[in-house]
N, C-alpha and C positions, 0 to 999 in steps of 0.2 A: 656715707662719703667715702669714696675710694682712697685707700692709703697710697700716698705718692712714693716714688723712688727719689731719695734726697741725696744730692751731691754737694759736698763742701767745696767751695771755690775760693781761691785767693790770688788769682792772677799769675801763678807760677806755671812753668811748663808741665810738671806733674799734674797740676790741678786741671789744666786744659785736657791733658790726656785722659784723666779720670771723667771729665765732662763728656768727651767724645764717646767713651766706653758706656757711661751711663745713659746717653741719649739712645744708643743702639739697644741697650738693655730695656729701657723703659718702653721703647717701640715694640720690642719682642714680648713683653709682658702685658702690653696694653694698658700701661699706667701713666698717669701725669708725671712730669719731672719737675721737682722743686729745686731750684739752685739757691744756696744759702751762703752768704758771706757774713762772717761774724768777726768783730773786732771791738776793743775797748776804746775806740777813738773818742767816744763821748766823754770818758773820764778825763782824757788829756785835753780835750778842747771845750770843756764846759763853759769856760769864760765867754767864748763866742756865742754859745747858745743863750747864756744868761743876759748878754747885752743886746741880743736881737740883731746882730750884725750880719745875719744870713746863715746859710748853711755853712758849717765848718768844713775845712779842707778834707779832714778824714772821711766825713760823710760822703762828700762828692767823690773821692777816690773810691770808696766802698761801692757806691752806686755805678760808677764807671766799670769796675771790675765785674759786677753782677750783670750789667748791661752787655758787656763784651762777651761774657759766657753765653748769655741768652741768644745773641746774635749768631754765635758760632753754632749753637744747637739748631737754630731755625734754618741755617744754611745746610746743615747736615741732615736733619730730619724735619722737613717743613710740616709734616702732618702731626707732629707731636704736640700735645698741650704742655706749655712751659710757663712756670711762674717763678719769680725771683723774690728774694727778701734779703734786707740788710739788717742784721741784728747787732745792737750795741752791747755785746756780751763777749766774754772769753770764748774762744773757738771750740774748746772741748766741751764747756758747759752747754754751749748753744746746741751742738751736735748731739749731745747726750739727750737734751730735751727733745730734739726733733726725732730721736730714736723711739720715743714713746708712741708716736703716731705714724711712723713710716713703715713701708713695706721692707725696705732695706736702706742702708746708708752707703754711699760710695765716696771714697777718698783717694787722693793721690798718695804716692809712696813718700813724698816729702813736700814741704811748703816753703815759702819765702824766708821764714824766720828760722829754719833749721841750719845747723852748722854743716858746712860743706864736707862731704865724705860720709855723712851718716847714711846707713842703708835704709832706715825707716825713720820718718819724722815723729816727733813727740805726740802731735795731735792725733795721727793716724793710730799709733800704738795705744794711746790711752782710750780712744773711742772704740777700737776693736776690743779692748779688754773689758769695757764696762757697758757697752750699748744694750738696749732692750731688744733690738732687732738684728737681723744679720748685717754684717759690715763687710763690704768688698773693698779691699785695698788693691788698686789698680797698679800693677808693677809687672816686670818681666821683659822678655825680648819681643821683637816684632812680630814673630809668628804667633806667640801666645796672645799678645795684644789684639792681633788682627782676627783671631779665631780661625786660623786655618787648619788646625789639627783635627777639628771635628770631634773633640773627646774632652769629657770632663772626668776629673779624677776625684774620688771621694775617699778620705781616710776614715776607717771605722775603728773606733775604740771600744773599751769595755762599757760605756754608758750609752751606746748608740743602738739600743734596741728600739726600731721604729722612732728614732729621735728626729728633732727638728732638722738636724743637718742632713740626715738621710732623706727626709721628705724634700728638703730644699734642693738637693742634688738631682733627685728623680724628676722634679718639676722642671728644673733647668734643662735637663737632657732631653725631656720630652718636647719642650718648647723649641729647642735648637735642632731636634731630630738628629742627635749625635749619640755616639757611643758613651756609656758611663762605665768608667774603669774603677772598680771598687777594690780597695786594698785593705787587708788587715795583716798586721805584722805579728810575728811571734818570736819568742826567744826561749831557749832552754835555760832555766834558772842555773846559776853556777853551783848551787848546793844540791842539785838534783842527784839522786842515786837510782840505781837499778833494782833496789830492793822491793819496790812496790810491784805487784804482778802486772799491772797495766804498762809499766816502763820496761819490762824484760824484753829483750831482743833488740828493739829499735826505739830507744827513748825519744829520739827527735820526732819520730812518727806520731807519738802520742800528743806532743804539743801542737804539731801541725794540724792533726785531726780535731783537736780541741778548738783551735783558732777557726777552722773550717766550719764547725758547728755553730759557733758564736756568730760568725758572719752570715750563715743561713738565717738565724734567728733575727739578726739586725735588719735583714733585707726583706723578709717574708711579707710583711704587710705592704710595704711600698711596691714591691714587685706585683702584688695582686691588684693594687690600685692603678699602676702604670704599666700594663702588659705590653705596651708598644715599645718601651724603652729597651734598647739593646745593652745588656749588662754583661761586663767581662769581669769576673770575680777572680781575685788571686789572694792567696796566703803566702807571705814572704818572710823568711827568716831575717832578722836584723832589727836595728833601731828604727822606729816609725819615722822620725824626722829625717834621717838619711834616705830611706826608701821613698818617702813622698817627694823630697827634693829632687831626686832623680827622675821620678815619673812626671814631675812638673814640666820637664823640659819637652814633653810630648803632649801637653794638655792646654786647653783654652781657659780652664778655670779649675782651681784646686779648692775643694770644700772640706773643712774641718769643723768639728764642734768645739764649743767652749762651755764649761760648767759654771753656771752663775749660781752661787749660794746666797740665799736671802739673808739679809742682816750682816753680810760681810762686805767690807770695803777694800779698795786697793786693786792691784792688778790681778784680775782673775783669768789669767792666760797660762796654760801649761807650757811645757817646754816644746812640745810638737808645734802648737800654734805660733809660739813666739819665734821659733826657728824659721818656719815657712813664710811668716810675714816678712822677715828680713832677707831671705835668700831664694825664694821661689822664682822660677823662670816664667811664671804666668800670674794672672790676677788670682787673689786669694780671698775666698769667702769664709769668714768666721761666723759660725751660727750658734747662737746661745741656746743652751739647754737649761732651763731654770729648775732648780732643785728645792 
């Protein structure tokens, strides 16, 4: 059975924005779209269920939201296969469960329950940190959301030797027939000296060359598997989170990896992923690498 693209819906404007983005992505990927609304309405309205007085208001509200999202998708992409589900669960738990069988999860940047002024909602952050599949948080400016830049940006870190994030970005660029802008940052350690023979003359050049070599290693397999993808590679001095934020302004999607360590709980997001999820100018895909 084909794994669906799953989008979490809650009736908020960011949720509908994510639904639109997910519909286009599902059509591009040739995948069914699954719309999921999750809420603990059953816990608070159990009395109505127990007395058989009909469907509780919370359930009706949830079904209306899911139905509205489905109608929106069908108007936008009438050829797309769409299914909806209403789950009486906590939203984070429900979406994490969905992530075990999904091609990817799509969420909005904020939901109805988040405090005004938050840059990223608590559900989106928790799901991006713990999901078993790639998570795309739909955010950014109009150009990035509309996909008019025809460019995907991939941030490559130390763990990205033919990683899931690298493979995800190459596949996305191939499907979109767009340029893949691959970036690896480097910094000269503050304690570095010129005593070592390799650092004599131009110490900065050594660290840049090292970054370039690691970038080649990270991309070698994917470039061989996707020869039609136009790759623009760059090694840039500076903090990765700042470099990627700047480049997100000219991208339709920013892809970063997240290291998932078996047996560990809590927020498994590094500083780079955490920053771009809050501040990027385009949708962000966080792709887990299980260790």
